[in-house]
C-alpha positions in Angstrom: 19.8 4.6 67.1 20.7 1.3 68.8 24.2 1.1 70.2 26.5 0.0 67.3 28.7 -2.7 68.7 31.9 -3.8 67.1 31.9 -7.6 67.5 34.7 -10.0 66.7 32.3 -12.7 67.8 33.7 -15.5 70.0 37.1 -14.4 68.9 38.6 -12.2 71.5 37.4 -11.7 75.0 40.2 -13.9 75.9 42.8 -12.3 78.0 46.0 -10.5 77.2 49.7 -10.2 77.9 49.9 -10.6 81.7 50.6 -13.5 84.1 54.2 -13.7 83.1 55.5 -14.1 86.6 55.2 -17.0 88.9 55.2 -20.7 88.2 55.3 -22.8 85.1 53.2 -21.5 82.1 49.7 -22.8 81.7 49.6 -21.3 78.2 52.2 -20.0 75.9 51.5 -18.4 72.5 54.4 -17.1 70.3 56.6 -16.7 73.4 54.0 -14.9 75.6 52.9 -16.9 78.5 50.3 -17.1 81.2 51.5 -18.8 84.3 49.6 -21.6 86.0 49.2 -19.5 89.1 47.7 -16.6 87.1 45.4 -18.9 85.1 44.1 -20.5 88.3 43.5 -17.1 89.8 41.4 -16.2 86.8 39.3 -19.3 87.2 38.9 -18.6 90.9 37.6 -15.1 90.1 35.0 -16.6 87.8 34.0 -19.1 90.5 33.5 -16.4 93.1 31.9 -13.7 91.0 28.4 -14.7 89.9 27.8 -11.6 87.7 31.1 -12.0 86.0 30.5 -15.7 85.4 27.1 -15.0 83.9 28.2 -12.3 81.5 31.4 -14.0 80.3 29.6 -17.4 80.0 27.0 -15.7 77.9 29.6 -14.2 75.6 31.8 -17.4 75.4 28.8 -19.7 75.1 30.4 -22.1 77.6 30.6 -22.8 81.2 33.6 -20.7 82.2 33.2 -21.6 85.9 31.6 -24.2 88.0 32.8 -26.2 91.0 35.2 -28.9 90.1 36.8 -31.8 91.8 39.8 -32.0 94.1 41.9 -28.8 94.1 40.3 -27.4 91.0 38.1 -24.3 91.3 36.2 -25.2 88.1 35.4 -28.2 86.0 37.6 -29.5 83.2 35.1 -28.3 80.6 35.3 -24.8 82.1 39.1 -24.7 82.1 39.2 -25.7 78.5 36.6 -23.1 77.5 38.5 -20.3 79.2 41.9 -21.6 78.0 40.7 -21.5 74.4 39.6 -17.9 74.8 43.0 -17.0 76.4 44.9 -18.6 73.5 42.8 -16.7 71.0 43.4 -13.4 72.9 47.1 -13.9 73.1 47.4 -15.0 69.5 45.4 -12.1 68.1 47.1 -9.5 70.3 50.5 -10.8 69.2 49.4 -10.8 65.6 48.1 -7.2 65.7 51.3 -6.0 67.4 53.6 -7.7 65.0 51.7 -6.9 61.8 50.4 -3.4 62.5 52.7 -2.2 65.3 49.5 -1.0 67.0 49.5 0.3 70.6 46.1 1.6 71.8 46.1 5.0 73.5 44.0 6.0 76.5 41.0 7.1 74.3 41.1 3.8 72.4 41.2 1.8 75.6 38.2 3.8 76.9 36.3 3.0 73.7 37.3 -0.6 74.0 35.9 -0.7 77.6 32.6 0.7 76.4 32.5 -1.8 73.5 33.3 -4.7 75.8 30.6 -3.7 78.3 28.2 -3.4 75.4 29.1 -6.9 74.1 28.6 -8.4 77.5 25.1 -6.8 77.7 24.2 -7.9 74.2 25.4 -11.4 74.8 23.3 -11.7 78.0 20.2 -10.4 76.2 20.7 -12.7 73.2 21.1 -15.8 75.4 18.2 -14.8 77.6 20.3 -14.5 80.8 19.4 -12.1 83.5 22.8 -11.5 85.0 23.2 -9.9 88.4 24.7 -6.4 88.3 25.9 -4.5 85.2 28.6 -5.3 82.7 30.7 -2.5 84.2 30.4 -4.1 87.6 31.3 -7.5 86.2 34.5 -6.0 84.7 35.2 -4.3 88.0 35.0 -7.6 89.8 38.1 -8.7 88.0 41.6 -8.2 89.5 43.1 -5.0 88.0 45.7 -7.0 85.9 43.0 -9.3 84.5 40.6 -6.5 83.7 43.3 -4.4 82.0 44.2 -7.4 79.8 40.6 -7.9 78.7 40.3 -4.3 77.7 43.6 -4.4 75.9 42.6 -7.4 73.9 39.2 -5.8 73.1 41.1 -2.8 71.7 43.3 -5.2 69.7 40.4 -7.1 68.3 38.6 -3.9 67.4 41.6 -2.6 65.5 42.1 -5.9 63.7 38.4 -5.9 62.5 38.9 -2.3 61.3 41.8 -3.5 59.1 40.0 -6.3 57.4 39.0 -5.4 53.8 36.1 -7.9 53.9 34.4 -6.3 56.8 31.8 -3.5 56.7 32.3 -0.6 59.2 29.5 -0.5 61.7 28.6 3.2 61.1 25.2 4.7 60.3 26.4 5.5 56.8 27.8 2.1 56.0 24.8 0.3 57.5 22.4 2.4 55.4 24.4 1.8 52.3 24.2 -2.0 52.9 20.5 -1.7 53.4 20.0 0.2 50.2 22.0 -2.5 48.3 19.8 -5.3 49.8 16.5 -3.4 50.4 14.3 -6.4 49.5 15.8 -8.4 52.4 14.1 -6.1 54.9 10.5 -6.2 53.6 7.7 -7.1 56.0 6.7 -10.7 54.9 3.2 -12.0 55.0 3.5 -15.8 54.8 1.5 -18.9 54.2 2.6 -22.3 55.3 1.8 -25.9 54.6 2.8 -28.8 56.8 2.5 -31.9 54.6 2.6 -35.6 55.7 5.4 -37.7 54.1 3.0 -39.8 52.1 1.4 -36.7 50.5 4.5 -34.9 49.5 4.5 -36.4 46.0 0.8 -35.4 45.5 1.6 -31.9 46.8 4.4 -31.5 44.3 2.3 -32.7 41.4 -0.4 -30.2 42.3 2.2 -27.5 42.7 3.6 -28.2 39.2 0.0 -28.1 37.8 -0.4 -24.5 39.0 -2.3 -24.9 42.2 -2.1 -21.7 44.4 -0.7 -21.6 47.9 -4.2 -21.4 49.3 -5.4 -24.4 47.3 -2.4 -26.5 48.3 -2.6 -25.6 52.0 -6.4 -26.3 52.1 -6.0 -29.7 50.5 -2.7 -31.0 51.9 -1.6 -29.0 55.0 -2.0 -30.5 58.5 -1.5 -27.2 60.1 -4.4 -25.3 61.8 -3.9 -22.5 59.2 -5.1 -24.8 56.4 -8.7 -23.6 56.7 -7.3 -20.1 56.0 -5.4 -21.3 53.0 -2.2 -21.5 55.0 -2.2 -17.8 55.9 0.0 -17.6 58.9 0.5 -13.8 59.5 3.0 -11.1 58.8 6.5 -10.6 60.1 8.2 -7.2 60.3 11.9 -6.8 60.9 11.0 -6.0 64.5 9.7 -9.5 65.0 11.9 -12.0 66.9 11.1 -14.6 64.2 11.8 -12.3 61.3 15.3 -13.7 60.3 14.0 -17.3 60.6 10.9 -16.6 58.4 13.1 -14.7 55.9 15.4 -17.7 55.6 12.5 -20.1 55.2 10.9 -18.0 52.4 14.3 -17.9 50.7 14.2 -16.9 47.0 10.8 -18.4 46.3 8.6 -16.2 44.1 5.9 -14.1 45.6 2.7 -16.1 45.9 4.4 -19.5 45.5 5.7 -22.2 47.9 9.2 -23.3 47.2 9.6 -26.6 45.5 12.0 -27.9 48.2 10.5 -28.2 51.6 12.0 -27.8 55.0 12.2 -30.9 57.3 9.9 -30.2 60.2 9.6 -32.4 63.3 7.2 -31.3 65.9 8.2 -31.5 69.6 5.9 -34.4 70.1 5.4 -37.4 67.9 8.8 -37.8 66.3 7.4 -37.9 62.7 9.2 -35.6 60.2 6.9 -33.6 58.0 7.5 -31.4 54.9 7.2 -27.7 55.7 6.5 -25.2 52.9 6.8 -21.5 53.6 6.0 -18.9 51.0 5.4 -15.1 50.9 1.9 -14.0 50.0 2.8 -10.3 50.3 5.8 -8.1 50.8 5.8 -4.5 52.2 8.8 -2.2 51.9 10.3 -0.9 55.1 12.4 2.2 55.6 15.9 1.9 57.0 14.8 3.1 60.5 12.4 0.2 60.8 14.9 -2.4 59.6 18.0 -1.0 61.2 18.3 -3.7 63.9 18.2 -6.6 61.4 20.6 -4.7 59.1 23.1 -4.4 62.0 22.7 -8.1 62.9 23.3 -9.1 59.2 26.4 -7.0 58.9 27.7 -8.2 62.2 27.3 -11.8 61.0 29.1 -11.0 57.8 31.9 -9.3 59.7 32.1 -12.2 62.1 32.5 -14.7 59.3 35.4 -12.7 57.8 36.9 -12.1 61.2 36.7 -15.8 62.2 38.4 -16.8 59.0 41.3 -14.5 59.9 41.2 -15.8 63.5 41.5 -19.4 62.3 44.5 -18.5 60.1 46.2 -16.7 63.0 45.6 -19.6 65.3 46.8 -22.1 62.7 50.1 -20.3 62.3 50.6 -19.6 66.1 53.2 -21.4 68.2 51.0 -22.7 71.0 52.1 -24.7 74.1 49.6 -25.9 76.6 50.0 -27.4 80.1 49.2 -31.1 79.6 46.7 -30.9 82.5 44.6 -28.6 80.4 44.7 -30.8 77.3 46.6 -30.5 74.0 46.6 -28.1 71.1 45.3 -29.8 68.0 43.5 -29.2 64.7 39.9 -30.2 65.5 36.8 -30.3 63.3 36.2 -26.6 64.2 39.8 -25.5 63.7 42.8 -25.2 65.9 41.9 -25.4 69.6 42.7 -27.1 72.9 41.5 -30.7 72.8 40.7 -32.5 76.0 39.4 -36.0 75.4 36.2 -37.1 77.3 35.4 -33.6 78.6 32.0 -33.7 80.3 29.3 -32.2 78.2 28.6 -29.2 80.4 27.1 -25.9 79.4 26.9 -22.5 81.0 23.9 -20.2 80.9 24.5 -19.6 77.2 22.7 -21.8 74.8 23.2 -20.2 71.4 26.1 -19.1 69.2 26.9 -15.4 68.9 27.9 -16.0 65.4 24.9 -18.0 64.1 22.0 -16.9 66.4 18.7 -17.0 64.6 15.2 -16.7 66.0 13.3 -19.9 66.9 11.0 -20.9 64.1 7.4 -19.8 64.7 5.8 -22.8 63.1 4.9 -24.7 66.2 
């Protein structure tokens, strides 16, 4: 069985309750502060540790460290990315302590360490990054105080997720129960496609309403190379990297029929937007063992949605103070976060969201 990872995605890898001594606070959340000296030391650690930077940037989906200007070890964009994770960590740890009076024991901290290492490895894999060293070595590269805080916050986030009624436990029993309740979502899908020019969409729709089959429609109107085969494009099992994308494209359309509403499709070259129709020509049932990886991913996404809603509420009600050099705490379009006007549009190794990752569409 694949490692079952408990993921509060993008919510808490941010650090914990240390950095209380030395200098004015860079961040303060509900009375718990991180000093400017401690925050700068964290950024310097990222700047000097390539493996740590790679893994954490993969997980945070942002550039957490790159050379900056003047006396800064990292860029402004990097500082803001890490500061937001620190605020989230402090806020959630504070919430869990106040609400549940939870203090993790040694065994729970050990489990949190394993889970955090697993999440780092998973993030690097999902973002296609080949990070030097192992996740364990990345954590070991942190100063002891910083590492202990990451593990503490991981334990706090794991406990918070376990208390949310909207989440599904990531156990073999719960995953199988979810699979059995949604078994059709994990069928192997054999699909047909039709890529239709804008000026032919009306004619395609008329023929569709008149009862033309997928094969007839594809042969007459599709510009794809599969048109000569009646649009037959192949079969996609849950093990396919494109499975989730194909499943979403097929949607709820009836077997043997294209959906009536197409997907906007713009090839890499040319710039013209075409109508893409994707329909299932055959479905084959899969046992749980075959679909387990996609079931886990689906449940993690559902849990992340629930957890992120709670996280947003926690952040909304938190008393947050930020050093003006880092930016200001404000309600942005994505929720409460540190806002720094005119931050350069940098990116780290990560290029996809851990919450919404889907496979690249295969129709190229």
